[in-house]
N, C-alpha and C positions, 0 to 999 in steps of 0.2 A: 504494500499500500504506499506507494511513493508520491502520488497525487491525490489529495483528499480535501474534503470540505468538512469543516466542524462548525456547526451552528451554536452560537451562544445566546441568541435571542430570537424568539419566534413571534412576539407580540407586535402589535400595531401601536396606535397612539397611547393606549392605556396599558401600563404594565400590570401583570397579574402576579399572584402569590407564586405561581409555578411557571410563569412565562415572563421573561425579560424582553426589553426592546432590541431593535435590530443590531446585531453584530455577528460577524462570521469571520472564520480564518480559513484560507486556502493555503494548504501546504504543497508546495511544488518541489518535490525532491529535497526538502529541508529549507526551502526559501518560504518565508511566511508573508503572506498578505492579509492584513486586517481590512475587512471590508464593512464600512459603517461602524459607528461608535456610540451605540445607545447606552442609556443610563445602566450603571453597575457593570461595565464591560470589564474592568480590571479585576473585579471579584470573579467574574465568570472565567476569565483567563487563568486566574489562579486555581479555580475549582476544577478545571479540566486539564490541568497540568501543562498549559501553554506559556512559554516563556516570553514576557514583554521585551527582554533584551534582544530577542531574535527577530522582533518586528522592526523593519527599516522602512516599510512602505504601508501607509494607510490610505485607503480609497474611500472617499466620502461621496455618496451618491447625491445627496442634496441637503439643504439646511432646515429641514423639519426637525424639532427637538427630539423625536423618538429615534433619530438616526445620529445624533450629534451630542446629546447631553452628557455623555460619558467622557468627551474629550478632555476636559480640564482636569479631571481627577487622573486620567491616564497620563497626561503629560507631566503632571506634578509628581506622580509616583515615579515616573521614569528619571526625573531629576533627583528624587530622594535616593534612587538606586545607584546614582553615580554615572548615569548614562553620559558618554562623550561622543559617540558615533552620531552622524547626522540623521535626521528623520525626515522623510519625505512625505508630504500629505498632499494628496491629489483631490482637489475639491473645487466647486464652483466659485466664481469671482468673489461672491459676497462672504466667503470664509475669511477673507483678508482682514476686515475689521474685527471678526470674532478673534482671530489669532493675535492681533495687536491689542485688544482688551486683555486678553489672557496674559500676554507679556508685560503689559503695563502695570497690572495689579498683582499678578501671582508669578512673574517670571524671574524674580531676583535670584533663585537658586538654580535656574536652568543653565547649564554650562554646555548644553549640546546645541547644534544648529537645527532650527525647525524650517524647513524650505516648503513654502506653499507653491505647488505647481497647479496652474490654472486649468480648469476644464471649461472650454468654450466651444468645442467642436459641434458642427451641424450634421456630421455623418461620421462613421467609425474612423478613429484615428489612434495609431500606435502612441502610447504615452510612455511605456517602459520597455527596454529591450536589454536583456542579459544574453549571455552565450547560449543558453538552451531554453530561455524562457521570454515570452513577451506579453504585454498586456495592452489591450485595445479599449478605449472608451468610446461610448456612442450615446447620443441624446435619447432620452425617454420621453414619454408624454404625460406630464404631471402639472400641477397647478403652478409650480415654480421650476426654475432650471433643475433638471434631474438627469443623472447619467447612469448608464449601466456599464458593466466591464466584462470582458471576455479575456480569459487567461489560457495561454497556449504553451504547452511544453513541446519545443520544437523537435527534440530528439526522437520522440515517439509520435508526434502529431496529436496527442491527447489534448482535449480542451475543455474548459468549464466556463460558464457564464453566470452572471448575477444581474438580475432585473427587478429592482424595487426602488420606488413606487412607480407605477405606470398603468395607464390605460393601454390596451393593446392596440397596435397601429400596423399598417400595411407593410412597413419596411422591417419590423421587428424579426419576424421569422427569417427573412432573407438574410439579415445581418448575423443571425445566429445559426445560419445553415451548417450542418455538419458538427455542431457542438455536441460533446459526448454527454455532459451533465449540465443541466440548466437549473439554477435556482430561480424561481419566479414568485413574486408575491401573488397571493391568492386571498386577498382580504375578505372576500364575500362569497357567499353561496349563490346558487341561481335566484333564489327567492328575492335577492337584494341587488339584482343585476342593474336595475335603474339607478340605485344609489351608488353602485360601483362607477358607472359611467359619469355620474354627476360629480363625483370626487376624484376622478381620473385615477381609479384603481381597476384592478382586474378581479374576476371571479376565478374559482378553481377550475371550472370548465374551460374558460378562456385560456388560462395559463396552460392547460393541457393541449388545446388547439395550437398554441404556439409551439409547443414542444414536438407535436406530431408534424406540424408543417416544416419545422426545421430539421427534421430527421434526427432528433436527439435519441440518445439511448436511455437516459434516465432523467426524470424530473423530480425536483424537490420543491415543494410549496411551503410557503411560510408567510409571515406578517399577518397573522390571523386577527380578525376583529374580535374584541372581548365578548361580543354578543353570543358567541358560539361556544357552549360549554362542552359540546361533543363534536370534536373535529373530524369525526368519521364521515359526516355528510360531505365535508369538503374533499376528503379523500376519495369517496365513492364517486362523486360527480367528475372529478379529475380522471379517475380510472375508466370510466365509461368512455372516454375519448382516447386516453393514453394509459394503457395498463401498467407501464413502468413508472407510475407516479408514487411518490413517498411523502409522508408528512415530515417536515423539519422537527426534529426533537433536540432539545437543548443538550448539548454534550454528545450528541451521536455524531459518528464519523461516517461520512459517505465516501466510498472510493470512486474516482473518476474512471 
């Protein structure tokens, strides 16, 4: 299991007792990418044995609080741990003022460089390239600027993608074509499809339709609305379209 996804948070806007907000770690043959940074992320990293020190790249999809509120605590603890290696945060333009506020009020002990790399693309664009790994970012359809990510291990051609938050849109499946594992938000069930479209979110069925159209091998759905006490309804609706659909469970490791 050399290319994996570990989910740290499966909730949407409201955290639950047993569900935290969006945060995920892709491990590409030992290189870690933290994707989104919801509340309590550093505790979840510790709970599931993932080292903060090994995270050099953080990918922030958008600036809604359930995807970002954990960043101040994480950056502060990295400083307490004596981090000196640069940290790269790929985030929309408006993350700049957030980072400046953090540094002005809480940055006295930060001895490492934090580099904000802007996400402004209108179509898929490579943002990170290593010897055997590359990351592409692409725009999603949400109420504010929002971006998805596709990570490819070049040596084997394996790939994984992250799409949250978004309404489905025509180019999405095309941009994800051939991706082995897709994590896709599935905030709502069929009965709330109108609300999903109003809020620029997806249903579990729509996420499955994207995975099927993209020719994916595996779909992991998450970002669940707190209105659903039984997530089985979301899973069953996804599997009606795409049988290889799975619920994101906090701490569960998915192999790409």
